[in-house]
N, C-alpha and C positions, 0 to 999 in steps of 0.2 A: 536552547532551553535545557538541554541535558545537564550542563554544568550547574544549573540551578535546581535540579531535580533530586528529591530525597524520597520519592514515593516508592522507589525500588528497594528501600531498606526494610527489613523485617519490622513489622509493627507500625509502619508509617502508612497512613491514609491521607486523603486530601486535607482534612482538617489539621492533622498534626503537622503536615508539611507547611500549611499556611501559617500556623502559629510560629513555626521555626523562622519563616521569612519575616514575620512581624516582629520577632525578637532581634532582628538585625543580621541574622545568619542567612544570607541570600545565595551563597554559592558554596562549592566544595572547599575552596581555599579557606573561607571564613569558618566553615565547620571544623576543619582540621586545626586551624589556629586556636579555636575556642576549646576543643574537646580532646586534642591529642594528649595533654597531660593527665587526663582522667582515665583511670583503669576501668571505670564502669562503661566507657564508650570505646573500648579497645576494638571490639568486633565491628562497630559502626565505622570507626576511623579506617580500619583495614579495608572495608568494602568501598569506602569513598576513595581511598588511595588507589585501589584496583580500578575503580570507575574512571579516575583521571587517566590512568595508563591506557585503559581501553579506548577512551575517547581520543587520546593522542595518537593511537595507532589505528584508529577507525575499525576497532574490533566489533563488528556488527553482531557476531554470535553472542558476545558477552551481554549486550543490551537486549537481544531477543530473548535471552535466558532469564534476565533479571527484571525487565520491565513487565508489568501486567499487560495482558493483551490489549486492554482498553486504553493503555497509555503509550503504545508504540509511536503514536503520532508525534510525541515529543522529540523523537530523534530526527524528524524530517529535515530540519534546518541544519543539522550537523553532519548529514551524509549527502554528498553531492552526486553520488552514483545511484540515481533513482530510476527504476523501470516501472512504467505504467503499462499494465498488461490486461488484455481481455481476450477471451476465446470464443469461437463459434463451433458448434457441434451439430450432429444430426439428431440429437435428442438429449434428454436430461440425465440418463444413466450411463456412467462410464463403463458399466459392465456389458451393455448391449448397444451402445451408440459410439460413433466415431468423432474424433477431433478433426475439424476441417480447416480452420484458420486460427492462427494466433497472431494478435497484434501487439507490438511492443513499441512504445514511445519513450525516447531517452531524454525528452525535454527539448530536443531540437529536430530530430528526424524520426519518422515513423518507419518501422520495419514490419513487413507482413510475411508470414510463414504459412504456406499452403500445402495441404496433404497431397502427396503424389508429385510434389515439386521440390520444395525446400524446407519442409517441416522440421527435419532433423537439424537444420542450422540454428534453430532456436536454442537447442541444448548447448551449443558453443557460445552463442552471443549473450545469453542470459548470465553467463559466468562473470561478466564485466561489472555486475551490479551487486550492491550490498543492501539495497532497500527496494521493496516492491510495493506498489499501490494497485489495488483492484477495487471493483465494486461487487460485493458479495462473493469475493474470491475465496474466502475461508470456507464457504459452504459448497461452492461450485467449481470455479476455475482451477484453483490449485489442486484439490483432490482429483479433478478430472485429468489434469496434466500428469500427476503422479501415477495415476492408474494407466493412462494411455502411453506414457513415455517413462517407464520405470528407470530410476537412477538419475533422472534429470535434476540438476542442481537448481534450487530456487533460493533467492536472496534470504538471508536469515531474518531480517526485520520486515514484517508485513503490516501494512496499515490497510484495513478493509474499510473503504469509504462509506459503505452502506451503514455500518454501525457507528462510525465516527460522526457522520452527519446526523444520524438518528439521535445521538446523544445531545445534540444541540437543537433538536426539534425539527430537523429537515428530513422528512420521510417520503416514501414512495420509490418507484423505480427510477433508474438512471435517466430515462428520457423525460419523465415528469419533473425531476429535479433540475435538469438542464433548462426546461421551460421556465421554472421559477427563477432561475438566474439569468434569464434572457439569452441563453446560448442557443443559437440557431444552426441548423444543418443545411447542407445543400438541398435544393428543392426536391430532387429525386430520392433523397434519403429521409425526408420528413415523413413521419408516420410509420416507418418501417419498424418491425418488432423482431424479437428472437424467432418467432415462428416464420416470419418472412425470410429470415436468414437461412433457415432450414430449406425452404422452398427454392431459394436462389441457388443453394449448393446442389440440390436435386436437378435443377435445370442445367447446371454446368456439367454435372457428372453424367447425366443420362443423354443430354443432347449436345454436349460440347459447346454450350452457350458461353462464350468468353465474356459477353456483355454482362451476363448474370454474375459471373465470378468477379468482374471488375466492380460491380455494384456492391457485392458482398464484402470485398476487401475495403472499399471506401467506407462502407457502413461500420465495419469493425475499427477502421482507423479513426473514425470520428469518436468512437467510444474512448479510445485510449488517449487521444489528444485532449479531450474535454476533462478527463480525470485530473490532469495537471492543474487546471484552473480551479476545479472544485477542491483539490487537496490543499492548494495554497490558501484558499479562503477558509477551509476548515481548520487548518493549523492556526491561523490568526485568531479565529473565533475561540477555539479551544484554549489557546494560550491566555486570551483575555479573561476567560471564565475561571482560570485557576486562581486569579486574584494576585498573581505575582506582580504584574505591571501596576496594579492599583495600590 
């Protein structure tokens, strides 16, 4: 989708981009072929040429800088190094609460990072990715990680599924949305909430209850694995709504 995107250019919104597609200019090469001779389009052509270079070199920082936050979903199919991330904590405030578990799904394998065990390994492993998907991560997960683990690298391109899904009429918390999509969890994880996650950690920390920790890790892992399915659906839906394919 990125090579067909013009919404990152100054003065371009969805309508102007759609009109450009309708005129027969549907990708960056066609834009440069049409407008390169025009001195009035010099700055646009320069940005498009830079965009082509950035896409070729998988320069995620370039697109995170130029794409509006609401449009970062467009890069999803062009970057294959995607991290699906979710965290568990002892409360809502990073100033007074602790990070307990981080879950990372790379599309094939789930990795769990636990406070007091291997939480620091997340800082090393996350560096392999250039695109990150969360649910409400822009308001909670990522700020909490930055506050709790200063200096941690986070992938430049971030797609927050809470708001991507909201933009196509799918609202509610992650568990409610999973139900709408027919996504089921293991029986002992059904009905668990963020508050239950806090209590599970307390049972582990205070009583050494390894079963509680195992349940918490599996609860968190279900979150990150299910993000992939939802992101794939959201990408297709958002693309369809741009009008490009039509």
